[in-house]
C-alpha positions as CSV (number, residue, x, y, z in Angstrom):
1,M,29.5,54.9,92.4
2,V,29.9,51.3,93.4
3,G,32.4,48.9,91.7
4,E,34.7,51.6,90.4
5,T,37.7,50.3,88.4
6,V,40.5,52.0,86.6
7,V,42.6,50.2,84.0
8,V,45.7,51.9,82.7
9,P,47.9,50.0,80.2
10,S,51.4,49.5,81.7
11,D,53.1,51.0,78.6
12,S,51.0,54.3,78.5
13,E,51.6,57.7,79.9
14,P,49.5,58.7,82.9
15,V,46.0,59.8,81.9
16,S,45.2,63.4,82.9
17,I,41.7,62.8,84.4
18,A,40.6,60.8,87.4
19,L,37.6,58.4,87.4
20,D,35.5,60.6,89.6
21,E,36.0,63.6,87.3
22,L,35.1,61.5,84.2
23,V,32.0,60.2,85.9
24,A,31.1,63.8,86.7
25,L,31.4,64.7,83.0
26,E,29.2,61.8,82.0
27,T,26.7,62.7,84.7
28,A,26.5,66.2,83.2
29,V,25.4,64.7,79.9
30,W,22.6,62.8,81.8
31,E,21.7,65.9,83.7
32,A,21.3,67.8,80.4
33,L,18.9,65.1,79.3
34,R,17.0,65.3,82.6
35,A,16.8,69.1,82.4
36,G,16.1,69.3,78.7
37,D,19.2,71.5,78.4
38,A,20.2,71.2,74.7
39,E,23.0,73.8,75.1
40,A,24.7,71.9,77.9
41,D,24.3,68.6,75.9
42,E,25.9,70.2,72.8
43,R,28.7,71.7,74.8
44,L,29.7,68.3,76.3
45,L,29.8,66.5,72.9
46,S,32.5,66.9,70.3
47,D,31.7,68.3,66.8
48,D,32.4,64.8,65.4
49,F,30.5,62.9,68.1
50,L,29.2,59.5,67.1
51,G,26.6,57.6,69.0
52,V,25.8,53.9,68.4
53,Y,22.4,53.0,69.8
54,P,19.8,50.2,69.4
55,T,18.0,52.6,67.1
56,G,21.1,53.3,64.9
57,F,23.8,55.9,64.5
58,A,23.6,59.5,65.7
59,D,25.8,62.5,65.4
60,R,25.9,65.5,67.8
61,A,23.0,67.2,66.0
62,D,20.9,64.1,66.4
63,H,21.8,63.8,70.1
64,V,20.9,67.4,70.8
65,A,17.7,67.3,68.7
66,Q,16.2,64.7,71.0
67,L,15.8,67.6,73.5
68,A,13.7,69.8,71.2
69,G,10.6,68.5,73.0
70,G,12.0,68.9,76.4
71,P,13.6,66.5,78.9
72,T,14.0,62.8,77.8
73,V,15.0,61.4,81.2
74,E,13.1,61.7,84.4
75,H,15.5,60.1,86.8
76,F,18.9,58.2,86.4
77,E,21.5,56.4,88.4
78,L,25.0,55.5,87.1
79,S,26.9,52.7,88.7
80,D,29.7,50.1,88.3
81,A,32.0,52.6,86.5
82,R,35.2,51.4,84.8
83,M,37.8,53.6,83.1
84,V,40.3,52.5,80.5
85,A,43.0,54.9,79.5
86,V,43.4,54.7,75.7
87,S,46.0,57.5,75.7
88,P,46.9,60.4,78.0
89,T,44.1,62.4,76.3
90,D,41.5,59.7,75.5
91,V,39.7,57.6,78.1
92,L,36.9,55.1,77.8
93,L,34.2,55.1,80.5
94,A,32.0,52.1,80.8
95,Y,29.1,51.9,83.3
96,R,25.6,50.8,84.1
97,A,22.8,53.3,83.7
98,D,19.4,52.7,85.4
99,F,16.9,55.4,84.3
100,V,13.3,56.4,83.9
101,S,12.4,57.9,80.6
102,S,10.3,61.1,80.2
103,A,10.3,61.1,76.4
104,V,6.9,61.4,74.7
105,G,5.4,57.9,74.1
106,I,7.7,56.1,76.6
107,S,7.3,58.3,79.7
108,G,7.7,56.4,82.9
109,D,9.4,53.4,81.4
110,A,12.3,52.2,83.5
111,A,15.3,50.8,81.7
112,T,18.8,49.6,82.3
113,M,21.7,50.0,79.8
114,Y,25.4,49.4,79.7
115,V,27.1,52.4,78.3
116,S,30.6,53.0,76.9
117,S,31.7,56.6,76.3
118,L,34.9,57.8,74.9
119,W,36.1,61.1,76.2
120,S,38.9,63.1,74.6
121,R,40.8,66.1,75.8
122,R,40.6,68.7,72.9
123,A,41.5,72.4,73.0
124,G,42.0,72.2,76.8
125,R,38.7,70.5,77.7
126,W,37.2,67.1,77.8
127,V,34.4,66.3,75.3
128,N,32.4,63.1,74.6
129,T,33.5,61.8,71.2
130,F,31.7,58.4,71.1
131,S,29.0,56.6,73.0
132,H,27.5,53.2,72.7
133,D,24.4,52.1,74.6
134,C,23.6,48.4,75.0
135,P,20.2,47.5,76.6
136,A,20.7,45.2,79.6
137,L,19.2,41.7,79.3
138,D,18.0,39.4,82.1
139,P,21.1,37.5,83.1
140,R,19.0,34.4,83.7
141,R,18.5,34.0,79.9
142,A,20.2,30.9,78.6
143,D,21.4,32.6,75.4
144,V,23.4,35.3,77.2
145,P,27.1,34.5,77.6
């Protein structure tokens, strides 16, 4: 992944996961979407998962339910990863996702999003507790900061 950055607040304890491990966990979520693997998707998300998307809010059941019709992603590439340690057991991963959808009605559509995912270590394993997807805009637009 190009542009990798790790930010750890100076007054915090060391985080117990490396950036490449965190990216591998996030990649596993995307692989579940690509494979249509609802069980893997559910296993990677916490019971109290919250997603914030352009279409609204989603909980874990909503996220998993999108796979009822099969895969939703045909191809994906994650880049420009950045990790911020919130605590020794909570880390925020922010990155760029370029992907091609395979969902019914939008199959073949290419898109780019910026994603922030909060991963928390619970009961000895890392789970995704929060995700926010922000569609990428053309940086040449005058109304973009």
